[in-house]
SEGU-250517 format. One record per residue (C-alpha): residue number from 1; residue in one letter; x, y, z. Coordinates in steps of 0.25 Angstrom, whole numbers, plus 2048, in hexadecimal, padded with zeros to 3 digits. Each point is the difference from the previous one (the first is absolute). Layout:
REM residues N
    k  r    X    Y    Z
  NUM  A    X    Y    Z
...
//
This chain:
REM residues 279
    k  r    X    Y    Z
    1  M  55F  3E3  5B5
    2  S  7F7  7F5  806
    3  N  808  7F5  807
    4  A  7F6  7F6  7F8
    5  V  805  805  7F3
    6  Q  80B  7F7  7FA
    7  L  808  807  7F5
    8  P  806  7F8  7F4
    9  N  80F  7FD  800
   10  L  806  809  7F5
   11  T  80E  800  7FA
   12  D  802  80D  7F9
   13  S  7F5  809  806
   14  Q  7FB  805  80E
   15  L  7F1  7FF  803
   16  T  7FA  808  80C
   17  L  7F2  801  804
   18  S  7FA  80C  808
   19  D  7F1  804  801
   20  R  7FC  7F6  7F6
   21  V  80A  806  7F6
   22  A  80B  7F7  7FB
   23  T  80C  806  7FA
   24  L  80A  7F7  7F7
   25  T  80D  807  7FE
   26  F  809  7FA  7F5
   27  Q  80E  7FF  806
   28  R  809  7FC  7F4
   29  H  806  80F  7FE
   30  D  80D  7F9  7FC
   31  V  7F9  7FD  7F2
   32  R  7F6  80B  801
   33  N  7F5  7F7  804
   34  A  800  7F8  7F3
   35  L  7F5  7F5  800
   36  T  809  7F6  7F8
   37  G  80C  7FA  806
   38  T  7FB  803  80E
   39  A  7F5  7FA  809
   40  L  7F7  80B  7FF
   41  I  7F6  7F9  7F7
   42  D  7FE  7F5  80A
   43  D  7FF  80B  80B
   44  I  7F5  807  7F9
   45  L  7F8  7F3  7FD
   46  S  802  7FC  80F
   47  V  7FA  80D  805
   48  V  7F5  801  7F6
   49  D  7FB  7F2  804
   50  W  802  803  80F
   51  A  7F8  80D  7FE
   52  N  7F4  7F9  7FA
   53  R  800  7F6  80B
   54  E  803  80A  80C
   55  P  7F3  807  805
   56  E  808  809  808
   57  V  806  808  7F4
   58  S  7F8  809  7F8
   59  V  80A  808  7F7
   60  L  80E  7FC  7FA
   61  I  80B  80A  7FD
   62  F  80B  7FD  7F6
   63  T  80D  808  801
   64  G  80F  7FF  7FE
   65  E  80C  802  809
   66  G  80B  808  7FA
   67  S  800  809  7F4
   68  A  7F7  7F7  7F7
   69  F  7F2  7FB  801
   70  S  803  7F5  7F6
   71  A  809  7FF  7F4
   72  G  7F8  7F4  7FB
   73  G  808  7F6  7F9
   74  N  80F  7FE  803
   75  I  806  805  7F3
   76  K  80E  7F9  803
   77  E  7F9  7F3  801
   78  M  7FB  802  7F2
   79  T  80E  7FF  7FA
   80  E  802  7F2  807
   81  R  7FB  7F7  7F5
   82  E  802  7F1  7FD
   83  G  80E  7FB  800
   84  T  804  80A  80B
   85  H  7F6  801  80B
   86  S  7F5  7F7  7FB
   87  D  7F9  801  80D
   88  G  7FD  80F  7FF
   89  A  7F2  804  800
   90  F  800  804  7F1
   91  A  809  7F5  7FB
   92  G  7FB  7F4  7F7
   93  D  7F8  7FD  7F4
   94  V  7F2  806  7FD
   95  Y  7F9  7F5  808
   96  T  809  801  80C
   97  V  7FF  810  801
   98  Q  7F1  800  7FE
   99  N  7FE  7F6  80C
  100  R  809  808  808
  101  Y  7F7  80C  7FE
  102  R  7F3  7F8  803
  103  Q  806  7FA  80C
  104  G  807  80D  804
  105  I  7FC  80E  7FF
  106  Q  7F3  7FD  7F9
  107  R  7FB  7FB  80D
  108  I  800  80E  806
  109  P  7F5  806  7F7
  110  L  7F7  7F4  802
  111  A  802  801  80F
  112  M  7FE  80F  800
  113  E  7F3  7FE  7F8
  114  K  7FB  7F7  80B
  115  L  804  809  80C
  116  D  7F4  803  809
  117  I  805  80C  806
  118  P  804  80E  7FB
  119  V  80F  801  7FD
  120  I  808  80E  7FF
  121  A  80D  801  7F9
  122  A  809  80A  807
  123  V  809  803  7F5
  124  N  80D  805  807
  125  G  809  800  7F3
  126  P  801  7FA  7F2
  127  A  7F6  7F6  7FD
  128  I  805  7FB  7F2
  129  G  7FB  7F4  7F7
  130  A  7FA  7F5  809
  131  G  801  80A  80C
  132  F  7F7  80A  7F9
  133  D  7F7  7F5  7FC
  134  L  7FF  7FC  80F
  135  T  7FB  80E  804
  136  C  7F6  7FF  7F5
  137  M  7FA  7F3  806
  138  C  7FE  808  80D
  139  D  7F3  808  803
  140  I  806  80D  803
  141  R  80E  806  7FE
  142  I  806  80B  807
  143  G  80E  804  7FC
  144  S  80C  808  805
  145  S  805  80B  7F8
  146  A  80C  7F7  7FE
  147  A  7F8  7F6  7F9
  148  K  802  7FD  7F1
  149  L  7F7  7F6  7F9
  150  G  802  7F9  7F3
  151  E  7FA  7F5  7F7
  152  T  80E  7FD  7FB
  153  F  800  7F2  7FA
  154  V  801  804  7F1
  155  N  80D  807  803
  156  L  806  7F2  803
  157  G  7F9  7F9  7F4
  158  I  7F6  7F9  809
  159  I  7F1  802  803
  160  P  7F9  802  80D
  161  G  800  7F1  804
  162  D  7F9  802  80D
  163  G  7F3  806  7FB
  164  G  804  80F  800
  165  A  7F9  802  7F3
  166  W  7F3  7FB  806
  167  F  801  809  80C
  168  L  805  80D  7FB
  169  Q  7F5  802  7F5
  170  R  7F5  7FD  80B
  171  L  807  80B  809
  172  I  802  80B  7F6
  173  G  7F9  7FC  7F3
  174  Y  806  7FA  7F3
  175  Q  806  80C  7F9
  176  R  808  805  80C
  177  A  804  7F1  804
  178  A  804  7FE  7F1
  179  E  809  80C  800
  180  L  807  7FC  80D
  181  T  802  7F2  7FC
  182  L  804  802  7F2
  183  T  80A  80B  803
  184  G  805  7FA  80D
  185  R  803  80E  806
  186  I  801  802  80F
  187  I  7F7  80B  806
  188  A  802  808  80C
  189  A  7F6  800  80C
  190  D  7F9  80C  7FC
  191  E  7FD  7FB  7F2
  192  A  7FB  7F3  806
  193  R  7F6  808  809
  194  E  7FB  808  7F4
  195  L  7FE  7F3  7F8
  196  G  7F8  7FA  80C
  197  I  80B  7F5  803
  198  L  803  806  80D
  199  L  7F5  806  809
  200  E  809  809  808
  201  V  80F  804  800
  202  T  806  804  80D
  203  E  80E  803  805
  204  P  809  7F4  803
  205  D  7FE  801  80F
  206  A  7F1  802  800
  207  L  7FE  7F4  7F7
  208  L  7FE  7F4  809
  209  P  7F8  809  80B
  210  R  7F7  804  7F5
  211  A  7FE  7F2  7FB
  212  E  7FE  7FB  80E
  213  A  7F6  80B  803
  214  L  7F7  7FC  7F4
  215  A  802  7F2  803
  216  R  7FB  802  80F
  217  Q  7F4  808  7FA
  218  I  7FC  7F4  7F7
  219  A  803  7F6  80B
  220  A  7F6  807  80A
  221  K  7F5  7FB  7F7
  222  P  7F8  7F3  803
  223  P  809  7F5  7FD
  224  Q  7F6  7F7  7F8
  225  A  7FA  80B  7F8
  226  L  80E  805  7FD
  227  R  804  7F3  7FA
  228  M  7F3  7FE  7F8
  229  T  801  80E  7FB
  230  K  80E  7FD  7FB
  231  R  7FB  7F3  7F9
  232  L  7F5  808  7F9
  233  L  80A  80B  7FB
  234  K  807  7F4  7F9
  235  S  7F4  7F9  7FB
  236  A  7FB  80D  7FA
  237  Q  80C  800  7F7
  238  R  7FC  7F2  7F9
  239  M  7F1  7FE  802
  240  E  7F4  805  7F8
  241  L  7F6  809  808
  242  P  7F5  7F6  802
  243  E  809  7F5  806
  244  F  807  80B  808
  245  L  7F3  805  806
  246  D  7FD  7F2  804
  247  Q  80D  7FF  808
  248  C  7FE  80E  806
  249  A  7F2  7FB  805
  250  L  806  7F4  806
  251  M  80B  807  807
  252  Q  7F7  80B  805
  253  G  7F7  7F5  806
  254  I  80C  7FB  808
  255  C  804  80E  804
  256  H  7F2  803  806
  257  N  801  7F4  808
  258  T  80D  803  807
  259  A  802  806  80E
  260  D  809  80A  7FB
  261  H  7F5  806  7F7
  262  M  7F7  801  80C
  263  E  80B  807  808
  264  A  803  80A  7F4
  265  V  7F2  804  7FF
  266  T  7FE  801  80F
  267  A  80C  808  802
  268  F  7FC  809  7F5
  269  V  7F2  803  807
  270  E  807  801  80D
  271  K  80A  80A  7FB
  272  R  80C  7F8  805
  273  E  80C  7F8  7FA
  274  P  7FD  7F2  7FC
  275  K  808  7F4  806
  276  F  801  7F5  7F6
  277  N  804  7F1  803
  278  G  7FF  7FA  7F2
  279  N  7F3  7F9  803
//
């Protein structure tokens, strides 16, 4: 890691940076890396903001320490209502709860949609509820054979309050997303791969090395072009074709005027490995 790179201060996670690949490891295995009732939401938001500002990082990996990727919401907290533990994440009247969602977990999908760099979810174990939705917000998902995934909110009498119904149907289509969301069933890694949720399934010990290898392959590309390509992929989901092509033309004009583009084409002609500097 470059000495010039300042990593953000985190509470319930560990962040490392090597070869332009940042890895965020959730470290609340005592609660199966639940997003509520921990500092994981703030940790994720801090890292996403840092990654957007830090030119020395090109790819981000999310993974969990312990047996789970993330159990999503802390179900025990859901029993703590007004009159007992009124400060719980799910306590209070309708207005109070909706504000907690807006000011809490809903900040994650908004931040992830604005993330400039590719993010890979290395799903080491169960990713349930909001934990599953977090994987769906990532660009690529690789799962351990121990991974289990589920859009399980309906089982608890609630809905995907973090935007999961928006992400999942864009990932696998409306009909398959509806079946998983309305039944709340949990699927194993192999079925998740068949549905297109997971790109690959590995043995547990091979998961992080495979995610890191893919991340390094991506991070080896010209940094500016990589970030612009990620922005284009996101823009293509919401823009009409004429406006999208205008954006492509503008970004292409920028790319053709970078030193990294000239290095790439020169290295190709000279049959050597390119050396990119982000300019």
